[in-house]
TIRO-2110 file (N, C-alpha, C; in Angstrom, 1 decimal):
// TIRO-2110
9.7, 28.5, 3.8, N, 1, A
9.1, 28.1, 4.9, CA, 1, A
8.6, 26.6, 4.9, C, 1, A
8.5, 26.2, 6.0, N, 2, A
8.1, 24.7, 6.0, CA, 2, A
6.7, 24.6, 6.3, C, 2, A
6.0, 23.6, 5.7, N, 3, A
4.6, 23.1, 6.1, CA, 3, A
4.6, 21.9, 6.4, C, 3, A
3.3, 21.4, 7.1, N, 4, A
3.2, 20.0, 7.4, CA, 4, A
1.7, 19.6, 7.2, C, 4, A
1.0, 20.5, 6.6, N, 5, A
-0.3, 20.2, 6.1, CA, 5, A
-0.7, 21.0, 4.9, C, 5, A
-1.5, 20.5, 4.0, N, 6, A
-2.1, 21.1, 3.0, CA, 6, A
-3.4, 20.8, 2.8, C, 6, A
-4.4, 21.9, 2.6, N, 7, A
-5.5, 21.7, 2.4, CA, 7, A
-5.9, 22.2, 1.0, C, 7, A
-6.5, 21.3, 0.1, N, 8, A
-6.6, 21.5, -1.3, CA, 8, A
-8.1, 21.2, -1.5, C, 8, A
-8.9, 22.3, -1.9, N, 9, A
-10.2, 22.3, -2.1, CA, 9, A
-11.0, 21.5, -1.0, C, 9, A
-10.7, 21.8, 0.2, N, 10, A
-11.3, 21.4, 1.5, CA, 10, A
-10.8, 20.0, 1.9, C, 10, A
-10.1, 19.5, 1.2, N, 11, A
-9.3, 18.2, 1.5, CA, 11, A
-8.1, 18.3, 2.4, C, 11, A
-7.8, 17.8, 3.5, N, 12, A
-6.7, 17.9, 4.3, CA, 12, A
-5.8, 16.9, 4.0, C, 12, A
-4.5, 17.1, 3.7, N, 13, A
-3.4, 16.1, 3.4, CA, 13, A
-2.3, 16.4, 4.4, C, 13, A
-1.7, 15.3, 5.1, N, 14, A
-0.7, 15.4, 6.1, CA, 14, A
0.7, 15.3, 5.3, C, 14, A
1.2, 16.3, 4.7, N, 15, A
2.4, 16.4, 4.0, CA, 15, A
3.3, 17.5, 4.4, C, 15, A
4.4, 16.9, 4.5, N, 16, A
5.7, 17.9, 4.9, CA, 16, A
6.4, 18.3, 3.8, C, 16, A
6.6, 19.7, 3.6, N, 17, A
7.5, 20.1, 2.5, CA, 17, A
7.9, 21.6, 2.8, C, 17, A
8.2, 22.2, 1.7, N, 18, A
8.7, 23.6, 1.6, CA, 18, A
7.9, 24.3, 0.7, C, 18, A
7.9, 25.7, 1.0, N, 19, A
7.1, 26.5, 0.2, CA, 19, A
7.9, 27.8, -0.1, C, 19, A
7.9, 28.5, -1.3, N, 20, A
8.6, 29.7, -1.6, CA, 20, A
7.5, 30.4, -2.5, C, 20, A
7.2, 31.7, -1.9, N, 21, A
6.4, 32.5, -2.5, CA, 21, A
7.2, 33.3, -3.6, C, 21, A
6.8, 33.3, -4.8, N, 22, A
7.6, 34.1, -5.8, CA, 22, A
7.0, 35.3, -6.3, C, 22, A
7.2, 36.0, -7.3, N, 23, A
6.7, 37.1, -7.9, CA, 23, A
5.3, 36.8, -8.3, C, 23, A
4.4, 37.7, -8.5, N, 24, A
3.1, 37.8, -9.1, CA, 24, A
2.2, 36.6, -8.6, C, 24, A
2.4, 36.5, -7.2, N, 25, A
1.5, 35.7, -6.4, CA, 25, A
1.7, 34.1, -6.7, C, 25, A
3.0, 33.8, -7.4, N, 26, A
3.3, 32.3, -7.5, CA, 26, A
3.6, 31.6, -6.2, C, 26, A
3.3, 30.4, -6.0, N, 27, A
3.8, 29.8, -4.9, CA, 27, A
4.6, 28.4, -5.5, C, 27, A
5.6, 28.1, -4.9, N, 28, A
6.4, 26.8, -5.3, CA, 28, A
6.4, 26.0, -4.2, C, 28, A
5.9, 24.7, -4.3, N, 29, A
6.1, 23.7, -3.2, CA, 29, A
6.9, 22.6, -3.4, C, 29, A
7.7, 22.1, -2.6, N, 30, A
8.5, 20.9, -2.6, CA, 30, A
8.1, 19.9, -1.5, C, 30, A
7.8, 18.7, -2.1, N, 31, A
7.1, 17.5, -1.1, CA, 31, A
7.7, 16.2, -1.7, C, 31, A
7.2, 15.3, -0.9, N, 32, A
7.6, 13.9, -1.4, CA, 32, A
6.5, 12.8, -1.3, C, 32, A
5.2, 13.3, -1.5, N, 33, A
4.0, 12.4, -1.4, CA, 33, A
3.5, 12.0, -2.9, C, 33, A
3.8, 10.7, -3.3, N, 34, A
3.3, 10.4, -4.7, CA, 34, A
1.7, 10.6, -4.9, C, 34, A
0.8, 10.2, -3.9, N, 35, A
-0.5, 10.5, -4.1, CA, 35, A
-0.9, 11.7, -4.2, C, 35, A
-0.3, 12.7, -3.5, N, 36, A
-0.7, 14.1, -3.7, CA, 36, A
-0.2, 14.6, -5.0, C, 36, A
1.0, 14.0, -5.5, N, 37, A
1.4, 14.4, -6.8, CA, 37, A
0.5, 14.1, -7.9, C, 37, A
0.0, 12.7, -7.7, N, 38, A
-1.0, 12.2, -8.8, CA, 38, A
-2.4, 13.1, -8.8, C, 38, A
-2.6, 13.7, -7.7, N, 39, A
-3.8, 14.6, -7.5, CA, 39, A
-3.5, 15.9, -8.4, C, 39, A
-2.2, 16.4, -8.1, N, 40, A
-1.8, 17.7, -8.8, CA, 40, A
-1.8, 17.4, -10.4, C, 40, A
-1.3, 16.2, -10.6, N, 41, A
-1.1, 15.9, -12.1, CA, 41, A
-2.4, 15.7, -12.8, C, 41, A
-3.4, 15.2, -12.1, N, 42, A
-4.9, 15.0, -12.7, CA, 42, A
-5.4, 16.4, -12.7, C, 42, A
-5.2, 17.2, -11.9, N, 43, A
-5.8, 18.6, -11.9, CA, 43, A
-5.1, 19.4, -13.2, C, 43, A
-3.8, 19.2, -13.3, N, 44, A
-3.0, 19.9, -14.3, CA, 44, A
-3.5, 19.3, -15.7, C, 44, A
-3.7, 18.1, -15.8, N, 45, A
-4.0, 17.5, -17.1, CA, 45, A
-5.5, 18.1, -17.5, C, 45, A
-6.3, 18.2, -16.6, N, 46, A
-7.8, 18.6, -16.9, CA, 46, A
-7.9, 20.0, -16.9, C, 46, A
-6.6, 20.9, -16.6, N, 47, A
-6.6, 22.3, -16.4, CA, 47, A
-7.7, 22.8, -15.5, C, 47, A
-7.8, 22.1, -14.5, N, 48, A
-8.7, 22.4, -13.4, CA, 48, A
-8.1, 23.3, -12.3, C, 48, A
-8.8, 24.5, -11.9, N, 49, A
-8.3, 25.2, -10.8, CA, 49, A
-8.8, 24.7, -9.6, C, 49, A
-7.9, 25.2, -8.6, N, 50, A
-8.1, 24.7, -7.1, CA, 50, A
-9.0, 25.9, -6.5, C, 50, A
-10.0, 25.6, -6.0, N, 51, A
-10.9, 26.7, -5.4, CA, 51, A
-10.3, 27.1, -4.3, C, 51, A
-9.5, 26.4, -3.6, N, 52, A
-8.7, 26.8, -2.3, CA, 52, A
-7.5, 26.0, -2.0, C, 52, A
-6.5, 26.7, -1.8, N, 53, A
-5.1, 26.1, -1.4, CA, 53, A
-4.6, 26.6, -0.2, C, 53, A
-4.4, 25.9, 1.0, N, 54, A
-4.0, 26.3, 2.3, CA, 54, A
-2.9, 25.5, 2.7, C, 54, A
-1.7, 26.1, 3.1, N, 55, A
-0.4, 25.5, 3.4, CA, 55, A
-0.4, 26.0, 5.0, C, 55, A
-0.1, 24.9, 5.9, N, 56, A
0.0, 25.1, 7.3, CA, 56, A
1.2, 24.4, 8.0, C, 56, A
1.6, 25.0, 9.0, N, 57, A
2.5, 24.4, 9.8, CA, 57, A
2.1, 24.4, 11.4, C, 57, A
2.0, 23.3, 11.9, N, 58, A
1.4, 23.4, 13.4, CA, 58, A
0.2, 24.1, 13.2, C, 58, A
-0.7, 24.3, 12.6, N, 59, A
-2.1, 24.7, 12.5, CA, 59, A
-1.8, 26.3, 12.3, C, 59, A
-0.8, 26.7, 12.1, N, 60, A
-0.5, 28.2, 11.6, CA, 60, A
-0.5, 28.2, 10.2, C, 60, A
-1.3, 29.1, 9.7, N, 61, A
-1.5, 29.3, 8.2, CA, 61, A
-0.3, 29.9, 7.6, C, 61, A
0.5, 29.3, 6.8, N, 62, A
1.6, 29.9, 6.2, CA, 62, A
1.3, 30.4, 4.8, C, 62, A
0.3, 29.8, 3.9, N, 63, A
-0.1, 30.5, 2.7, CA, 63, A
-1.7, 30.0, 2.4, C, 63, A
-2.4, 31.0, 2.0, N, 64, A
-3.8, 30.7, 1.7, CA, 64, A
-4.2, 31.5, 0.5, C, 64, A
-4.6, 31.0, -0.6, N, 65, A
-5.3, 31.5, -1.7, CA, 65, A
-6.3, 30.8, -2.4, C, 65, A
-6.9, 31.3, -3.3, N, 66, A
-8.0, 30.8, -3.9, CA, 66, A
-7.9, 31.0, -5.6, C, 66, A
-8.6, 30.0, -6.2, N, 67, A
-8.6, 30.0, -7.8, CA, 67, A
-7.3, 30.2, -8.4, C, 67, A
-6.5, 28.9, -8.0, N, 68, A
-5.1, 28.8, -8.6, CA, 68, A
-5.1, 27.5, -9.6, C, 68, A
-4.1, 27.5, -10.3, N, 69, A
-4.0, 26.1, -11.0, CA, 69, A
-2.6, 25.8, -11.1, C, 69, A
-2.3, 24.5, -11.3, N, 70, A
-0.9, 24.0, -11.3, CA, 70, A
-0.2, 24.3, -12.7, C, 70, A
0.8, 25.2, -12.6, N, 71, A
1.5, 25.6, -13.7, CA, 71, A
2.5, 24.7, -14.0, C, 71, A
3.3, 24.2, -13.1, N, 72, A
4.4, 23.0, -13.5, CA, 72, A
4.3, 22.1, -12.2, C, 72, A
4.6, 21.0, -12.7, N, 73, A
4.9, 19.7, -11.9, CA, 73, A
6.0, 19.0, -12.4, C, 73, A
7.0, 18.8, -11.5, N, 74, A
8.2, 18.1, -12.0, CA, 74, A
8.7, 17.1, -10.7, C, 74, A
9.4, 16.3, -11.2, N, 75, A
10.1, 15.4, -9.9, CA, 75, A
11.8, 15.5, -10.1, C, 75, A
12.1, 15.5, -9.0, N, 76, A
13.7, 15.9, -8.8, CA, 76, A
14.2, 14.8, -8.1, C, 76, A
14.6, 13.6, -8.5, N, 77, A
15.0, 12.5, -7.5, CA, 77, A
13.8, 12.1, -6.8, C, 77, A
13.7, 12.2, -5.5, N, 78, A
12.5, 11.7, -4.7, CA, 78, A
11.6, 12.8, -4.3, C, 78, A
11.9, 14.1, -4.8, N, 79, A
11.0, 15.3, -4.4, CA, 79, A
10.2, 15.8, -5.7, C, 79, A
9.0, 16.1, -5.3, N, 80, A
8.2, 16.7, -6.3, CA, 80, A
8.1, 18.3, -6.2, C, 80, A
8.1, 19.0, -7.2, N, 81, A
8.1, 20.4, -7.2, CA, 81, A
6.8, 20.7, -8.1, C, 81, A
6.0, 21.5, -7.4, N, 82, A
4.7, 22.2, -8.0, CA, 82, A
4.7, 23.6, -7.9, C, 82, A
4.4, 24.3, -9.0, N, 83, A
4.1, 25.6, -9.0, CA, 83, A
2.6, 26.1, -9.4, C, 83, A
2.1, 26.9, -8.3, N, 84, A
0.7, 27.3, -8.5, CA, 84, A
0.8, 28.8, -8.8, C, 84, A
-0.2, 29.2, -9.8, N, 85, A
-0.5, 30.5, -10.4, CA, 85, A
-1.8, 30.9, -10.1, C, 85, A
END
């Protein structure tokens, strides 16, 4: 699914990307925003949970969850891949 906005802990980011919902309520997102990647890296390093994570496309909520953490964060060329559990 495609998204164009991410709300993380109440802060909204205008980021376009793709999401895939996996088993056991895991969600994997692919995006190309360096600043958001740095935010996720900092959360991961601190082992900090996200109180809320909402992914939207044109104001339609595609994914909404609470109390998740970044389990993986990688870069593949120019795209970042983040997995939340």
